[in-house]
N, C-alpha and C positions, 0 to 999 in steps of 0.2 A: 406382791399378791396383798390383799387386804386380808386384817388381820382376823381373827375367828377360830374356834373350836372346830376339830373337824365332824363335831354335831351339829353346830351352828351354821357350817359350811352345808350340810348334807338338809338342813331345814330350808337353804336358802335355797337349795338346787330343788328341793318338793314345793315348795309356794313358788317357784317359778316357772312349772310344768304344771298344768292342767294333765289331770289322771290319763284323758286318751294319749294326748304326747308320752309320755310317759310308760306307756305301755306301749306304743309304736318303738319309743328308743329299745323296750326290753326287747322285741322280738328281734329288731335290727342289731343288738349287743348279743344274743342269741346265735343270729344268722353268724355273725364275725367268728365267735368263738368256737362252732360246728365246723365250720369251712375252711378255718387255714391250720386244719391237722392232718393236712394231706402227708406221707412221709417223702414225698417229693417237693415239701413245700410249697405247691400251686395250690389255687383256691378253686373250689369247685361251684363255678358263678350261679349255676343253674339252682342247686338246692338253696344258696346263699338268698338267692332273691325270691323264692318259693317262702323261706322260714321269712325272711324282712318284709315278705308285701312289696317289695321293690318290683311293681310289676315296668315291662316296659310298654310303653303305648307309641300310637303310631301316630305320623307326620299327619296334619289335617289342614285342611282349606279353611276354616274358621272355628274358631274358639275366645270367646271374651273378643272378639274384634279386630284379631291376631290369627296369621294365618301361618303355616309353617309345612318347610319343603326338607326334604332328604337332599346332600348332593355329597357323590364321591369325588373325595379330592387327591386321593391316588391307590388305582386299583393295586399297585403292588405292595402296598401297606397297608391297606382296606381303611385307612385314614377316611372317616366321612365326617361332613357337619351338617347339625340342621337347623336351617335359616329360618328366624320367626321376625316377619316384617306386619304392619298395619297394611291393609290393602289401602291402595291410596284413591281417592276419589275420581271417579271418572272424569268427573268434567270440570276436574281442576288439574293444574300444574304440578306434576311429582317433585316435592322438592329434595336435593341432596342430604341424605340421614347421614348422622355420627353410628358408627359401626362400634358393638363390644363386641370382642371375641372373647368367649368364657369358655374356662379348664374346670370341669368338675372335681372333686374330688374324689375318697373312696380310699386312702391309702397307697393310690397309684395302680391299686389291684384290683377294685370293682368299678361297676357304676358307667354308664353311656350317656348321652345325650338323651337317649331316649325313655332314661329313669324316670316316672312318675313324676315326683318332684322337683327333678330336675326341671322337668321340662317345664312343670307349671311357674317356677322361677324364674324360670327365660322367659316365657310369655310373660310374665306383670313383667319385669326390668322392660323386654319393646316396648309396651304397650304406654306402664308409665313414664320413662325414661324418654319417649320419642324419637328412637334409634332401633335400627337393624341388628337384632344378637344372632352371631353363629356360634352356635355352642359346639364344642369339637368332640369326636369319640376317637382320642387317640389312643395309641396302641397301650395294653396293660401289662405290668408287672406280675408272677417274676417272668414270665416268657420271653417279656420284652423289657430288657432293664434300662436304667440310664445310658445314653443318652438318648432312649428312643421317644419319651414323650414332648422334650425337649425339638429335637428333630422334626415332630411333627407338627407343634405349634408351630417353628419355622417356616415348613410346607404349606401350613395354612395361611400364613401371610404372602406367600409367594404366588399362592393360588387365586388369595382374594387380588393380590394386586393385579394379575394377569387377566381376571376373569370378572372384574365387576361390574362389565357393562353386559354381563350374562346372567345377573342376578335379578330377582323377578322387582326391586325397585332400587331409586335408584341410592347409590353411598357415596359419600364425602369419604376418601382415603386420608385428608389430610387430617380428621377429627377420627384416628380411629383407638380405640380402648380395647386394652385387654384386664379381664376380669376373672377371678377365679377363689373358691372355696377349698380351704383344706391344703389337699396334695394339691390341686389346682392353680393356688396361691403361690405355691410356690415355681408349679410351673410358668406362672406369670411373670416371676422376677427373673427367672432365666433366660426365657424369651425372650424378653423384654432389654437384659445385659445383651443378649445375643444381638439382637436386631441394630443397636443403637451402640455397639463396636466399633471403634475407628483399626481399619478403614472400615466403613459402612459397608451393607449388604449390594449388590450389583443392584437391586432392583429401589430404588429411593421415593418411588411414590406415596407407600406408604410411610406418611408419619405419625410415630405415634405420642396422643397427645395425654396420655395420662393410663397409669395404672392402679387397679383394684386389689386389694389381698385382702380376704375375710378368711379368719382364721385362718392365715395362710401356717403351712408344715413345715416349719424348721427344727432344726433339734441339733443335737451335740451330745457326747459324751457324759458331759457333765449333767447330773440332773436338778435344776435348778428348781425354786423354792415354790413355784406356782405346781408344776410337776408334784411335787412332795406333796404339798398341803393337800392336792385335791384327789392324789391318789387312792383307788376305791370310795370316791364321793361322788366326782363328777361322771356324766354318763357318756357312753362311746370313745371319749382318746385317755387310755390309761399305758403305762410305759409296755404291757406285753404286747399289747397289739402295736403301738408304736414301733418298739423295735422291729417286730414281725413285719411291718410295713417297710421300712427302713431297709432289712436285711434283703426284701423281695426285691427294692429299684435300686440299691444300689450297686457298684462294680462287685463281683464277687472276691471277698476277702476282705473287702472296705468296712472302714467303722464309720460309727456315725458321725466323727468327725471332718470325714469327707467334704470337700466344699460345693457339692451339691444339696444336703443338708444343712450345716455350719458355714451361714455366711455374714455371720456379724460380729469375727473377727477375733472373740476372745482365745480359742484355739488353732489361728492360724491369720493368713495376712486376708483381709476385708480383699472384697472384689473391686477391681479398677473398673469403675463406672464413666461412660463418656458424658461428653457436655452434654446429651443429647437423649439419654436416661429420663424419663420423664415424668410429672409432680405424680406424686401416689397418696393413696388412700388409706389407711393400715385400721382396719376392724378388728377390733381386740374386745372380748366378751371377757366380761370379771368373773366366772364361772367357769374357764377354758384352761386347761392345764396348760395350754399353749401361748399365754398371754405374756407371760416372760420374754419365749424368741420373739412373739410380736414388738413388744416396746423395744428392746434390742434392735430389732431391723429398724423401724423408725429412727432409733438414733444413731445409726451406722449411717443411715442418706442425709439425716441434718449433719452430721460431721462431714458427708462429705458435698455440701452446698445443695443438696437437693432439696425441692420443695417437696413437705411431706404434710397432711393432714392425719391426725389419730382418731379414729370415733369410737369411744368408747361404749358400748351397753354391760351395766356393772353386774346384770342380772342374766347376761347370756350365757349358756352351754355352748361345748362345741356343735355343729348342727343345726343349732337355733334355725337357719335362716331357710333351712327345707319345710318349715311348720310356718305355712303362712298365714295363721291364725293367730301366732303369736306379737303382741304389738313390736317386740325388737323387729321384726322381720318387717313390719311395714314402716317403719323407722330405718331400717336399713334400706328398703327402695327409694324411699323418701332421697335417702343420702344418696346415692347411686344416680338418683336421675339430676340432683343438685350438681352434681361432680360432674356427669357428662354435658349438659347444659352449660357451665361455668366456660367451655372452651366454645368460643363461637367462631362463624365463620370467618 
């Protein structure tokens, strides 16, 4: 954690965020606090979206040169994906395009592929990275605890393997990337871990070419230096909300040292990663309380001989990527595009 008094950290947060973004973050924090008070531990998502102004937007034929369609993956679980793709030129052959399977954040409890800022983010990744983006609406906690979100991630990969020919544009299953923010970054790690486990899954037509973890949500019973230094200073992510989200997702009775949350080895064994576990890009915000966990995650990958690139944004708060007007968001999109394009056919 960078040195600095609490007031200095507050000043950095204020300087990093235009007033319009601060207002949106205030509404988002209020929505979390109001809707996480049900006696049964569930979340009033309709009220959350109303307070936070997180409207659900429909799929559309064309916006900014990118089209989107919603696809049912599993009718029994209700898992769907929103597929973003650039419409092919009518007179040119359609090349095979890399595919980015995206998992949204929201503490495992809120948001979907149709949430407005997420839709805009995935649309931008599609356009700038030249990839087909498959944004996953996985089942949410606490109605669907661990391992539901991980099961849904695997189900999406199996669906793509079996139905790639039916997508609107051709995709290259040998260049399949997993990406996700916050809780979605956690899902990325665990789905990649499962998919590359030994023995491998039955269907091996999908090759994971890389994983991108953006402000990934890892944790433990320990309170790290960055969590303590930024408590009450940084927006969105604080200890109370973090503890609520872990309690909602983890198995009943489990603590935060459960291997779902704690993957970095300080409170238990590190995960056994297969040789096929792909190269990783780990995105860290210097004003994000989770930064110590994210750096520990990158260090764990390195100890296991995995290729990892840490991308640091010193003045980025948790959730910065939902505000595309922020300069860090543009830089993030450029980093994602470069990572995807670095894997050639």
